[in-house]
A tleap script that builds the chain and sets N, CA, C and O, in Angstrom:
source leaprc.protein.ff14SB
mol = sequence {
  NMET VAL TYR GLY LYS THR ILE THR ILE SER
  THR VAL GLY PHE SER ASP ILE ILE ASN VAL
  SER ASP GLN VAL GLN SER ILE VAL SER ALA
  SER GLY ILE GLN ASP GLY LEU ALA ALA VAL
  THR VAL ILE GLY SER THR ALA SER VAL THR
  THR ILE GLU TYR GLU PRO ALA LEU VAL GLU
  ASP MET LYS GLU LEU PHE GLU LYS ILE ILE
  PRO ARG THR ILE ARG SER ARG HIE SER GLU
  THR TRP GLY ASP ASP ASN GLY PHE SER HIE
  MET ARG ALA SER LEU MET GLY PRO GLY ILE
  THR LEU PRO VAL VAL ASP GLY ARG VAL LEU
  LEU GLY THR TRP GLN GLN ILE VAL VAL VAL
  ASP HIE ASP ASN ARG PRO ARG LYS ARG ASP
  VAL ARG ILE GLN ILE THR CGLY
}
set mol.1.N position { 0.840 -1.175 0.000 }
set mol.1.CA position { 0.000 0.000 0.000 }
set mol.1.C position { 0.889 1.243 0.000 }
set mol.1.O position { 1.949 1.267 0.625 }
set mol.2.N position { 0.440 2.260 -0.705 }
set mol.2.CA position { 1.140 3.547 -0.730 }
set mol.2.C position { 0.136 4.630 -0.358 }
set mol.2.O position { -0.979 4.660 -0.877 }
set mol.3.N position { 0.540 5.515 0.543 }
set mol.3.CA position { -0.308 6.621 0.976 }
set mol.3.C position { 0.550 7.875 0.962 }
set mol.3.O position { 1.669 7.860 1.474 }
set mol.4.N position { 0.051 8.950 0.390 }
set mol.4.CA position { 0.834 10.174 0.337 }
set mol.4.C position { 0.000 11.407 0.566 }
set mol.4.O position { -1.202 11.430 0.300 }
set mol.5.N position { 0.655 12.427 1.062 }
set mol.5.CA position { 0.010 13.718 1.268 }
set mol.5.C position { 1.080 14.800 1.178 }
set mol.5.O position { 2.234 14.587 1.549 }
set mol.6.N position { 0.675 15.961 0.680 }
set mol.6.CA position { 1.576 17.108 0.590 }
set mol.6.C position { 1.131 18.167 1.582 }
set mol.6.O position { -0.048 18.512 1.651 }
set mol.7.N position { 2.088 18.684 2.354 }
set mol.7.CA position { 1.810 19.801 3.245 }
set mol.7.C position { 2.536 21.027 2.704 }
set mol.7.O position { 3.513 20.900 1.966 }
set mol.8.N position { 2.063 22.201 3.069 }
set mol.8.CA position { 2.710 23.453 2.678 }
set mol.8.C position { 3.122 24.186 3.944 }
set mol.8.O position { 2.322 24.364 4.863 }
set mol.9.N position { 4.380 24.608 3.981 }
set mol.9.CA position { 4.882 25.361 5.127 }
set mol.9.C position { 5.392 26.716 4.653 }
set mol.9.O position { 5.830 26.862 3.512 }
set mol.10.N position { 5.331 27.691 5.531 }
set mol.10.CA position { 5.866 29.028 5.247 }
set mol.10.C position { 7.215 29.171 5.935 }
set mol.10.O position { 7.394 28.751 7.078 }
set mol.11.N position { 8.164 29.774 5.215 }
set mol.11.CA position { 9.504 29.959 5.763 }
set mol.11.C position { 9.934 31.411 5.567 }
set mol.11.O position { 9.308 32.170 4.828 }
set mol.12.N position { 11.011 31.773 6.244 }
set mol.12.CA position { 11.574 33.109 6.054 }
set mol.12.C position { 12.861 33.064 5.236 }
set mol.12.O position { 13.463 34.104 4.969 }
set mol.13.N position { 13.286 31.863 4.836 }
set mol.13.CA position { 14.503 31.727 4.039 }
set mol.13.C position { 15.762 31.845 4.874 }
set mol.13.O position { 15.706 31.845 6.104 }
set mol.14.N position { 16.907 31.946 4.194 }
set mol.14.CA position { 18.219 32.078 4.828 }
set mol.14.C position { 18.465 30.964 5.848 }
set mol.14.O position { 18.829 31.221 6.995 }
set mol.15.N position { 18.261 29.732 5.405 }
set mol.15.CA position { 18.459 28.524 6.218 }
set mol.15.C position { 17.517 28.465 7.416 }
set mol.15.O position { 17.893 28.008 8.496 }
set mol.16.N position { 16.299 28.931 7.211 }
set mol.16.CA position { 15.229 28.781 8.192 }
set mol.16.C position { 14.983 27.286 8.399 }
set mol.16.O position { 14.871 26.534 7.431 }
set mol.17.N position { 14.901 26.864 9.646 }
set mol.17.CA position { 14.742 25.448 9.977 }
set mol.17.C position { 13.375 25.251 10.621 }
set mol.17.O position { 13.075 25.831 11.664 }
set mol.18.N position { 12.549 24.421 9.981 }
set mol.18.CA position { 11.166 24.209 10.406 }
set mol.18.C position { 10.980 22.747 10.820 }
set mol.18.O position { 11.287 21.836 10.051 }
set mol.19.N position { 10.481 22.530 12.026 }
set mol.19.CA position { 10.200 21.186 12.528 }
set mol.19.C position { 8.876 20.699 11.940 }
set mol.19.O position { 7.832 21.313 12.162 }
set mol.20.N position { 8.918 19.601 11.194 }
set mol.20.CA position { 7.704 19.040 10.590 }
set mol.20.C position { 7.385 17.649 11.152 }
set mol.20.O position { 6.578 16.921 10.573 }
set mol.21.N position { 8.000 17.284 12.255 }
set mol.21.CA position { 7.827 15.940 12.816 }
set mol.21.C position { 6.373 15.610 13.115 }
set mol.21.O position { 5.905 14.524 12.771 }
set mol.22.N position { 5.654 16.523 13.748 }
set mol.22.CA position { 4.260 16.249 14.108 }
set mol.22.C position { 3.388 16.060 12.876 }
set mol.22.O position { 2.534 15.174 12.844 }
set mol.23.N position { 3.606 16.902 11.852 }
set mol.23.CA position { 2.822 16.755 10.616 }
set mol.23.C position { 3.110 15.415 9.949 }
set mol.23.O position { 2.194 14.744 9.473 }
set mol.24.N position { 4.383 15.028 9.915 }
set mol.24.CA position { 4.741 13.747 9.300 }
set mol.24.C position { 4.086 12.603 10.068 }
set mol.24.O position { 3.508 11.699 9.463 }
set mol.25.N position { 4.172 12.638 11.394 }
set mol.25.CA position { 3.566 11.565 12.185 }
set mol.25.C position { 2.054 11.513 11.995 }
set mol.25.O position { 1.481 10.426 11.931 }
set mol.26.N position { 1.406 12.659 11.905 }
set mol.26.CA position { -0.047 12.684 11.676 }
set mol.26.C position { -0.409 12.004 10.361 }
set mol.26.O position { -1.396 11.272 10.281 }
set mol.27.N position { 0.391 12.249 9.340 }
set mol.27.CA position { 0.128 11.639 8.026 }
set mol.27.C position { 0.391 10.138 8.081 }
set mol.27.O position { -0.364 9.352 7.509 }
set mol.28.N position { 1.452 9.740 8.762 }
set mol.28.CA position { 1.721 8.308 8.926 }
set mol.28.C position { 0.555 7.646 9.662 }
set mol.28.O position { 0.102 6.574 9.260 }
set mol.29.N position { 0.070 8.266 10.722 }
set mol.29.CA position { -1.064 7.705 11.465 }
set mol.29.C position { -2.301 7.594 10.589 }
set mol.29.O position { -3.003 6.583 10.620 }
set mol.30.N position { -2.568 8.637 9.805 }
set mol.30.CA position { -3.745 8.632 8.924 }
set mol.30.C position { -3.641 7.567 7.840 }
set mol.30.O position { -4.658 7.099 7.329 }
set mol.31.N position { -2.429 7.184 7.491 }
set mol.31.CA position { -2.242 6.193 6.426 }
set mol.31.C position { -2.720 4.807 6.832 }
set mol.31.O position { -3.099 4.002 5.982 }
set mol.32.N position { -2.702 4.531 8.118 }
set mol.32.CA position { -3.053 3.202 8.593 }
set mol.32.C position { -1.950 2.175 8.405 }
set mol.32.O position { -2.110 1.017 8.790 }
set mol.33.N position { -0.847 2.580 7.823 }
set mol.33.CA position { 0.279 1.662 7.600 }
set mol.33.C position { 1.021 1.472 8.921 }
set mol.33.O position { 1.416 2.439 9.572 }
set mol.34.N position { 1.202 0.218 9.301 }
set mol.34.CA position { 1.846 -0.094 10.577 }
set mol.34.C position { 3.356 -0.266 10.459 }
set mol.34.O position { 4.103 0.126 11.355 }
set mol.35.N position { 3.798 -0.848 9.363 }
set mol.35.CA position { 5.227 -1.099 9.181 }
set mol.35.C position { 5.609 -0.822 7.735 }
set mol.35.O position { 4.979 -1.337 6.811 }
set mol.36.N position { 6.632 -0.016 7.545 }
set mol.36.CA position { 7.065 0.326 6.196 }
set mol.36.C position { 8.086 1.444 6.222 }
set mol.36.O position { 8.945 1.509 7.101 }
set mol.37.N position { 7.973 2.321 5.240 }
set mol.37.CA position { 8.905 3.442 5.101 }
set mol.37.C position { 8.137 4.727 4.854 }
set mol.37.O position { 7.113 4.733 4.171 }
set mol.38.N position { 8.643 5.814 5.418 }
set mol.38.CA position { 8.087 7.142 5.167 }
set mol.38.C position { 9.158 7.980 4.486 }
set mol.38.O position { 10.232 8.207 5.044 }
set mol.39.N position { 8.861 8.436 3.282 }
set mol.39.CA position { 9.762 9.338 2.561 }
set mol.39.C position { 9.250 10.757 2.753 }
set mol.39.O position { 8.062 11.026 2.576 }
set mol.40.N position { 10.148 11.658 3.113 }
set mol.40.CA position { 9.809 13.067 3.315 }
set mol.40.C position { 10.682 13.868 2.358 }
set mol.40.O position { 11.909 13.851 2.464 }
set mol.41.N position { 10.042 14.573 1.418 }
set mol.41.CA position { 10.773 15.277 0.366 }
set mol.41.C position { 10.240 16.689 0.223 }
set mol.41.O position { 9.030 16.896 0.137 }
set mol.42.N position { 11.145 17.665 0.197 }
set mol.42.CA position { 10.745 19.042 -0.084 }
set mol.42.C position { 10.895 19.271 -1.582 }
set mol.42.O position { 11.877 18.849 -2.192 }
set mol.43.N position { 9.917 19.939 -2.160 }
set mol.43.CA position { 9.919 20.201 -3.591 }
set mol.43.C position { 10.679 21.506 -3.843 }
set mol.43.O position { 10.351 22.539 -3.259 }
set mol.44.N position { 11.680 21.459 -4.700 }
set mol.44.CA position { 12.454 22.655 -5.020 }
set mol.44.C position { 13.940 22.404 -4.868 }
set mol.44.O position { 14.360 21.436 -4.233 }
set mol.45.N position { 14.729 23.285 -5.455 }
set mol.45.CA position { 16.181 23.080 -5.493 }
set mol.45.C position { 16.945 23.948 -4.504 }
set mol.45.O position { 18.175 23.980 -4.536 }
set mol.46.N position { 16.233 24.659 -3.619 }
set mol.46.CA position { 16.919 25.506 -2.646 }
set mol.46.C position { 16.494 25.191 -1.212 }
set mol.46.O position { 16.612 26.037 -0.325 }
set mol.47.N position { 16.004 23.985 -0.990 }
set mol.47.CA position { 15.617 23.554 0.355 }
set mol.47.C position { 16.037 22.104 0.541 }
set mol.47.O position { 16.342 21.405 -0.425 }
set mol.48.N position { 16.051 21.661 1.791 }
set mol.48.CA position { 16.475 20.302 2.094 }
set mol.48.C position { 15.712 19.768 3.298 }
set mol.48.O position { 15.033 20.509 4.009 }
set mol.49.N position { 15.842 18.458 3.506 }
set mol.49.CA position { 15.212 17.783 4.641 }
set mol.49.C position { 16.280 16.960 5.348 }
set mol.49.O position { 17.103 16.308 4.706 }
set mol.50.N position { 16.259 16.996 6.677 }
set mol.50.CA position { 17.176 16.192 7.478 }
set mol.50.C position { 16.547 15.962 8.844 }
set mol.50.O position { 15.394 16.328 9.071 }
set mol.51.N position { 17.304 15.357 9.752 }
set mol.51.CA position { 16.873 15.262 11.144 }
set mol.51.C position { 17.936 15.913 12.019 }
set mol.51.O position { 19.133 15.832 11.744 }
set mol.52.N position { 17.465 16.558 13.078 }
set mol.52.CA position { 18.351 17.152 14.081 }
set mol.52.C position { 17.624 17.106 15.424 }
set mol.52.O position { 16.449 16.747 15.491 }
set mol.53.N position { 18.324 17.466 16.476 }
set mol.53.CA position { 17.639 17.786 17.720 }
set mol.53.C position { 17.174 19.227 17.556 }
set mol.53.O position { 17.984 20.152 17.514 }
set mol.54.N position { 15.873 19.404 17.465 }
set mol.54.CA position { 15.321 20.729 17.180 }
set mol.54.C position { 15.222 21.514 18.485 }
set mol.54.O position { 14.215 21.456 19.191 }
set mol.55.N position { 16.271 22.236 18.784 }
set mol.55.CA position { 16.293 23.113 19.960 }
set mol.55.C position { 17.038 24.378 19.563 }
set mol.55.O position { 17.914 24.331 18.699 }
set mol.56.N position { 16.703 25.517 20.185 }
set mol.56.CA position { 17.185 26.818 19.706 }
set mol.56.C position { 18.694 26.924 19.518 }
set mol.56.O position { 19.144 27.494 18.524 }
set mol.57.N position { 19.482 26.394 20.441 }
set mol.57.CA position { 20.938 26.534 20.323 }
set mol.57.C position { 21.463 25.783 19.102 }
set mol.57.O position { 22.296 26.310 18.364 }
set mol.58.N position { 20.985 24.562 18.884 }
set mol.58.CA position { 21.456 23.798 17.731 }
set mol.58.C position { 20.961 24.405 16.424 }
set mol.58.O position { 21.676 24.383 15.422 }
set mol.59.N position { 19.755 24.943 16.423 }
set mol.59.CA position { 19.251 25.621 15.220 }
set mol.59.C position { 20.201 26.755 14.841 }
set mol.59.O position { 20.551 26.905 13.671 }
set mol.60.N position { 20.616 27.548 15.816 }
set mol.60.CA position { 21.561 28.640 15.537 }
set mol.60.C position { 22.927 28.093 15.125 }
set mol.60.O position { 23.569 28.639 14.227 }
set mol.61.N position { 23.373 27.023 15.774 }
set mol.61.CA position { 24.642 26.393 15.387 }
set mol.61.C position { 24.608 25.938 13.932 }
set mol.61.O position { 25.576 26.120 13.194 }
set mol.62.N position { 23.488 25.345 13.527 }
set mol.62.CA position { 23.360 24.874 12.144 }
set mol.62.C position { 23.436 26.043 11.164 }
set mol.62.O position { 24.101 25.947 10.133 }
set mol.63.N position { 22.760 27.138 11.480 }
set mol.63.CA position { 22.798 28.311 10.595 }
set mol.63.C position { 24.224 28.842 10.473 }
set mol.63.O position { 24.658 29.217 9.383 }
set mol.64.N position { 24.951 28.873 11.586 }
set mol.64.CA position { 26.349 29.311 11.544 }
set mol.64.C position { 27.198 28.353 10.711 }
set mol.64.O position { 28.071 28.788 9.959 }
set mol.65.N position { 26.945 27.064 10.841 }
set mol.65.CA position { 27.682 26.073 10.058 }
set mol.65.C position { 27.453 26.271 8.561 }
set mol.65.O position { 28.403 26.254 7.779 }
set mol.66.N position { 26.189 26.460 8.162 }
set mol.66.CA position { 25.897 26.702 6.746 }
set mol.66.C position { 26.659 27.922 6.244 }
set mol.66.O position { 27.201 27.914 5.139 }
set mol.67.N position { 26.697 28.970 7.063 }
set mol.67.CA position { 27.371 30.206 6.653 }
set mol.67.C position { 28.882 29.996 6.531 }
set mol.67.O position { 29.519 30.592 5.662 }
set mol.68.N position { 29.459 29.161 7.390 }
set mol.68.CA position { 30.894 28.887 7.315 }
set mol.68.C position { 31.240 28.025 6.106 }
set mol.68.O position { 32.236 28.270 5.426 }
set mol.69.N position { 30.413 27.018 5.842 }
set mol.69.CA position { 30.707 26.095 4.741 }
set mol.69.C position { 30.455 26.751 3.388 }
set mol.69.O position { 31.304 26.701 2.498 }
set mol.70.N position { 29.287 27.364 3.242 }
set mol.70.CA position { 28.921 28.037 1.987 }
set mol.70.C position { 28.311 29.390 2.349 }
set mol.70.O position { 27.095 29.499 2.508 }
set mol.71.N position { 29.148 30.419 2.478 }
set mol.71.CA position { 28.635 31.733 2.872 }
set mol.71.C position { 27.732 32.348 1.800 }
set mol.71.O position { 27.854 32.055 0.610 }
set mol.72.N position { 26.835 33.198 2.255 }
set mol.72.CA position { 25.930 33.900 1.323 }
set mol.72.C position { 26.706 34.707 0.289 }
set mol.72.O position { 26.225 34.949 -0.817 }
set mol.73.N position { 27.905 35.116 0.663 }
set mol.73.CA position { 28.712 35.980 -0.209 }
set mol.73.C position { 29.593 35.204 -1.182 }
set mol.73.O position { 30.368 35.808 -1.924 }
set mol.74.N position { 29.488 33.882 -1.190 }
set mol.74.CA position { 30.326 33.079 -2.080 }
set mol.74.C position { 30.064 33.466 -3.541 }
set mol.74.O position { 28.927 33.724 -3.935 }
set mol.75.N position { 31.133 33.499 -4.329 }
set mol.75.CA position { 30.966 33.778 -5.758 }
set mol.75.C position { 30.173 32.640 -6.383 }
set mol.75.O position { 30.477 31.465 -6.174 }
set mol.76.N position { 29.171 32.997 -7.139 }
set mol.76.CA position { 28.300 31.993 -7.739 }
set mol.76.C position { 28.020 32.354 -9.188 }
set mol.76.O position { 27.456 33.410 -9.472 }
set mol.77.N position { 28.407 31.495 -10.084 }
set mol.77.CA position { 28.101 31.720 -11.500 }
set mol.77.C position { 26.595 31.714 -11.732 }
set mol.77.O position { 26.088 32.414 -12.608 }
set mol.78.N position { 25.887 30.917 -10.936 }
set mol.78.CA position { 24.422 30.906 -11.030 }
set mol.78.C position { 23.871 32.309 -10.768 }
set mol.78.O position { 23.060 32.819 -11.541 }
set mol.79.N position { 24.315 32.923 -9.677 }
set mol.79.CA position { 23.830 34.268 -9.341 }
set mol.79.C position { 24.241 35.285 -10.393 }
set mol.79.O position { 23.472 36.184 -10.732 }
set mol.80.N position { 25.467 35.140 -10.912 }
set mol.80.CA position { 25.923 36.056 -11.959 }
set mol.80.C position { 25.099 35.891 -13.229 }
set mol.80.O position { 24.807 36.874 -13.910 }
set mol.81.N position { 24.724 34.661 -13.552 }
set mol.81.CA position { 23.946 34.395 -14.762 }
set mol.81.C position { 22.516 34.883 -14.633 }
set mol.81.O position { 21.990 35.537 -15.533 }
set mol.82.N position { 21.885 34.557 -13.499 }
set mol.82.CA position { 20.455 34.822 -13.344 }
set mol.82.C position { 20.148 36.085 -12.546 }
set mol.82.O position { 19.021 36.577 -12.588 }
set mol.83.N position { 21.130 36.620 -11.820 }
set mol.83.CA position { 20.918 37.858 -11.077 }
set mol.83.C position { 20.012 37.713 -9.868 }
set mol.83.O position { 19.480 38.707 -9.373 }
set mol.84.N position { 19.826 36.487 -9.381 }
set mol.84.CA position { 18.915 36.296 -8.251 }
set mol.84.C position { 19.636 36.130 -6.910 }
set mol.84.O position { 18.991 35.955 -5.876 }
set mol.85.N position { 20.955 36.184 -6.927 }
set mol.85.CA position { 21.775 36.146 -5.712 }
set mol.85.C position { 21.464 34.977 -4.782 }
set mol.85.O position { 21.625 35.099 -3.568 }
set mol.86.N position { 21.021 33.845 -5.333 }
set mol.86.CA position { 20.737 32.704 -4.464 }
set mol.86.C position { 21.547 31.459 -4.826 }
set mol.86.O position { 21.148 30.341 -4.501 }
set mol.87.N position { 22.666 31.650 -5.488 }
set mol.87.CA position { 23.509 30.505 -5.812 }
set mol.87.C position { 23.916 29.723 -4.575 }
set mol.87.O position { 23.969 28.494 -4.599 }
set mol.88.N position { 24.203 30.441 -3.491 }
set mol.88.CA position { 24.580 29.778 -2.239 }
set mol.88.C position { 23.485 28.830 -1.763 }
set mol.88.O position { 23.782 27.770 -1.212 }
set mol.89.N position { 22.230 29.200 -1.969 }
set mol.89.CA position { 21.125 28.365 -1.481 }
set mol.89.C position { 21.028 27.061 -2.268 }
set mol.89.O position { 20.705 26.016 -1.702 }
set mol.90.N position { 21.305 27.117 -3.561 }
set mol.90.CA position { 21.330 25.890 -4.363 }
set mol.90.C position { 22.455 24.966 -3.894 }
set mol.90.O position { 22.270 23.753 -3.795 }
set mol.91.N position { 23.624 25.549 -3.606 }
set mol.91.CA position { 24.764 24.749 -3.160 }
set mol.91.C position { 24.492 24.092 -1.813 }
set mol.91.O position { 24.769 22.906 -1.630 }
set mol.92.N position { 23.947 24.863 -0.867 }
set mol.92.CA position { 23.642 24.307 0.455 }
set mol.92.C position { 22.629 23.170 0.345 }
set mol.92.O position { 22.792 22.116 0.958 }
set mol.93.N position { 21.586 23.400 -0.442 }
set mol.93.CA position { 20.537 22.382 -0.578 }
set mol.93.C position { 21.071 21.118 -1.235 }
set mol.93.O position { 20.696 20.011 -0.850 }
set mol.94.N position { 21.944 21.276 -2.225 }
set mol.94.CA position { 22.454 20.084 -2.909 }
set mol.94.C position { 23.371 19.268 -2.005 }
set mol.94.O position { 23.443 18.047 -2.148 }
set mol.95.N position { 24.069 19.913 -1.081 }
set mol.95.CA position { 24.901 19.168 -0.134 }
set mol.95.C position { 24.060 18.319 0.809 }
set mol.95.O position { 24.448 17.202 1.152 }
set mol.96.N position { 22.921 18.836 1.227 }
set mol.96.CA position { 22.079 18.130 2.199 }
set mol.96.C position { 21.107 17.157 1.549 }
set mol.96.O position { 20.827 16.094 2.103 }
set mol.97.N position { 20.598 17.510 0.389 }
set mol.97.CA position { 19.634 16.651 -0.286 }
set mol.97.C position { 18.196 17.047 0.012 }
set mol.97.O position { 17.913 17.642 1.052 }
set mol.98.N position { 17.289 16.716 -0.903 }
set mol.98.CA position { 15.900 17.160 -0.787 }
set mol.98.C position { 15.024 16.293 0.102 }
set mol.98.O position { 13.890 16.673 0.395 }
set mol.99.N position { 15.516 15.137 0.541 }
set mol.99.CA position { 14.621 14.285 1.310 }
set mol.99.C position { 15.334 13.215 2.100 }
set mol.99.O position { 16.534 12.986 1.954 }
set mol.100.N position { 14.541 12.560 2.953 }
set mol.100.CA position { 15.026 11.445 3.749 }
set mol.100.C position { 13.956 10.356 3.763 }
set mol.100.O position { 12.781 10.617 3.506 }
set mol.101.N position { 14.380 9.148 4.065 }
set mol.101.CA position { 13.464 8.029 4.235 }
set mol.101.C position { 13.678 7.462 5.629 }
set mol.101.O position { 14.806 7.199 6.048 }
set mol.102.N position { 12.564 7.278 6.342 }
set mol.102.CA position { 12.621 6.803 7.718 }
set mol.102.C position { 11.742 5.571 7.891 }
set mol.102.O position { 10.729 5.435 7.206 }
set mol.103.N position { 12.116 4.672 8.798 }
set mol.103.CA position { 11.277 3.503 9.030 }
set mol.103.C position { 9.995 3.865 9.780 }
set mol.103.O position { 9.974 4.769 10.616 }
set mol.104.N position { 8.935 3.136 9.459 }
set mol.104.CA position { 7.678 3.207 10.200 }
set mol.104.C position { 7.523 1.862 10.902 }
set mol.104.O position { 7.527 0.814 10.257 }
set mol.105.N position { 7.387 1.897 12.220 }
set mol.105.CA position { 7.266 0.687 13.024 }
set mol.105.C position { 6.065 0.850 13.956 }
set mol.105.O position { 5.982 1.820 14.709 }
set mol.106.N position { 5.158 -0.085 13.899 }
set mol.106.CA position { 3.950 -0.032 14.734 }
set mol.106.C position { 3.196 1.285 14.565 }
set mol.106.O position { 2.675 1.843 15.530 }
set mol.107.N position { 3.146 1.772 13.330 }
set mol.107.CA position { 2.383 2.977 13.022 }
set mol.107.C position { 3.040 4.285 13.424 }
set mol.107.O position { 2.404 5.338 13.378 }
set mol.108.N position { 4.307 4.229 13.818 }
set mol.108.CA position { 5.031 5.436 14.242 }
set mol.108.C position { 6.317 5.580 13.433 }
set mol.108.O position { 6.972 4.595 13.093 }
set mol.109.N position { 6.660 6.833 13.133 }
set mol.109.CA position { 7.964 7.095 12.518 }
set mol.109.C position { 9.019 6.799 13.576 }
set mol.109.O position { 8.924 7.274 14.708 }
set mol.110.N position { 10.014 6.022 13.206 }
set mol.110.CA position { 11.045 5.622 14.160 }
set mol.110.C position { 12.100 6.724 14.249 }
set mol.110.O position { 12.928 6.893 13.354 }
set mol.111.N position { 12.044 7.463 15.348 }
set mol.111.CA position { 12.980 8.555 15.620 }
set mol.111.C position { 13.533 8.393 17.029 }
set mol.111.O position { 12.880 7.819 17.901 }
set mol.112.N position { 14.737 8.901 17.242 }
set mol.112.CA position { 15.304 8.915 18.578 }
set mol.112.C position { 14.598 9.938 19.451 }
set mol.112.O position { 13.846 10.780 18.960 }
set mol.113.N position { 14.849 9.855 20.747 }
set mol.113.CA position { 14.196 10.743 21.709 }
set mol.113.C position { 14.372 12.213 21.348 }
set mol.113.O position { 13.432 12.999 21.462 }
set mol.114.N position { 15.564 12.582 20.915 }
set mol.114.CA position { 15.864 13.988 20.637 }
set mol.114.C position { 15.984 14.255 19.139 }
set mol.114.O position { 16.632 15.220 18.735 }
set mol.115.N position { 15.379 13.430 18.330 }
set mol.115.CA position { 15.508 13.534 16.873 }
set mol.115.C position { 14.194 14.018 16.263 }
set mol.115.O position { 13.143 13.409 16.460 }
set mol.116.N position { 14.270 15.117 15.525 }
set mol.116.CA position { 13.101 15.650 14.832 }
set mol.116.C position { 13.400 15.793 13.342 }
set mol.116.O position { 14.550 15.939 12.927 }
set mol.117.N position { 12.325 15.746 12.553 }
set mol.117.CA position { 12.417 15.913 11.100 }
set mol.117.C position { 12.278 17.398 10.804 }
set mol.117.O position { 11.333 18.044 11.257 }
set mol.118.N position { 13.227 17.936 10.040 }
set mol.118.CA position { 13.188 19.366 9.739 }
set mol.118.C position { 13.346 19.626 8.244 }
set mol.118.O position { 14.019 18.889 7.523 }
set mol.119.N position { 12.700 20.704 7.812 }
set mol.119.CA position { 12.903 21.257 6.473 }
set mol.119.C position { 13.786 22.481 6.648 }
set mol.119.O position { 13.537 23.309 7.525 }
set mol.120.N position { 14.812 22.598 5.821 }
set mol.120.CA position { 15.704 23.751 5.864 }
set mol.120.C position { 15.544 24.508 4.549 }
set mol.120.O position { 15.840 23.983 3.476 }
set mol.121.N position { 15.073 25.746 4.648 }
set mol.121.CA position { 14.902 26.576 3.452 }
set mol.121.C position { 16.106 27.497 3.332 }
set mol.121.O position { 16.265 28.433 4.116 }
set mol.122.N position { 16.947 27.226 2.349 }
set mol.122.CA position { 18.190 27.980 2.177 }
set mol.122.C position { 18.027 29.210 1.294 }
set mol.122.O position { 18.968 29.994 1.170 }
set mol.123.N position { 16.871 29.404 0.680 }
set mol.123.CA position { 16.727 30.497 -0.285 }
set mol.123.C position { 16.894 31.853 0.398 }
set mol.123.O position { 16.923 31.943 1.625 }
set mol.124.N position { 17.003 32.897 -0.406 }
set mol.124.CA position { 17.290 34.235 0.106 }
set mol.124.C position { 16.033 35.090 0.258 }
set mol.124.O position { 16.091 36.316 0.171 }
set mol.125.N position { 14.900 34.431 0.487 }
set mol.125.CA position { 13.638 35.164 0.652 }
set mol.125.C position { 12.610 34.231 1.284 }
set mol.125.O position { 12.784 33.013 1.267 }
set mol.126.N position { 11.544 34.793 1.839 }
set mol.126.CA position { 10.465 33.943 2.359 }
set mol.126.C position { 9.846 33.119 1.237 }
set mol.126.O position { 9.746 33.566 0.095 }
set mol.127.N position { 9.436 31.908 1.591 }
set mol.127.CA position { 8.849 31.003 0.599 }
set mol.127.C position { 7.719 30.204 1.223 }
set mol.127.O position { 7.631 30.059 2.442 }
set mol.128.N position { 6.867 29.697 0.366 }
set mol.128.CA position { 5.933 28.640 0.744 }
set mol.128.C position { 6.508 27.369 0.131 }
set mol.128.O position { 6.761 27.315 -1.072 }
set mol.129.N position { 6.713 26.357 0.952 }
set mol.129.CA position { 7.356 25.125 0.514 }
set mol.129.C position { 6.378 23.959 0.598 }
set mol.129.O position { 5.718 23.753 1.616 }
set mol.130.N position { 6.300 23.205 -0.489 }
set mol.130.CA position { 5.529 21.968 -0.487 }
set mol.130.C position { 6.441 20.830 -0.057 }
set mol.130.O position { 7.550 20.669 -0.565 }
set mol.131.N position { 5.947 20.049 0.889 }
set mol.131.CA position { 6.685 18.902 1.404 }
set mol.131.C position { 5.805 17.673 1.199 }
set mol.131.O position { 4.679 17.618 1.693 }
set mol.132.N position { 6.317 16.701 0.477 }
set mol.132.CA position { 5.569 15.477 0.180 }
set mol.132.C position { 5.979 14.398 1.171 }
set mol.132.O position { 7.162 14.114 1.357 }
set mol.133.N position { 4.973 13.806 1.803 }
set mol.133.CA position { 5.189 12.679 2.694 }
set mol.133.C position { 4.532 11.472 2.039 }
set mol.133.O position { 3.326 11.472 1.796 }
set mol.134.N position { 5.320 10.449 1.754 }
set mol.134.CA position { 4.825 9.257 1.060 }
set mol.134.C position { 5.188 8.037 1.901 }
set mol.134.O position { 6.359 7.779 2.177 }
set mol.135.N position { 4.156 7.292 2.302 }
set mol.135.CA position { 4.353 6.128 3.148 }
set mol.135.C position { 4.072 4.872 2.340 }
set mol.135.O position { 3.056 4.775 1.651 }
set mol.136.N position { 4.978 3.919 2.431 }
set mol.136.CA position { 4.832 2.639 1.744 }
set mol.136.C position { 4.918 1.529 2.781 }
set mol.136.O position { 5.783 1.550 3.657 }
set mol.137.N position { 4.021 0.565 2.677 }
set mol.137.CA position { 4.083 -0.545 3.622 }
set mol.137.C position { 2.973 -1.536 3.402 }
set mol.137.O position { 2.885 -2.533 4.118 }
savepdb mol mol.pdb
quit
């Protein structure tokens, strides 16, 4: 069986980190699937999905890490070509990837105690992001 749903979240950009764990679990519960896999994918080339401990200090640490690895001011041929100054956001998103797959066990997404599912919007402006949750089992 396959069950899927798309949610839309609002972000402020610049590596905004949004916790979507509760929404994902609600969709898994609604699916009725007890054991399988849940794929969580953000649509677009300037955002990513991962898991972290979603707490304020680590959220800020992650933003600082993104800035150190790929600063907003990095020279980008993409930005020079298109004039949208968001080449850095494409690079950050491609390093992290657009999605993750997690096990579903007994109708629950299998996460650690301090592990949450997050969408990271790296773009240089506020966005509405579609996130597809697809459960197979």
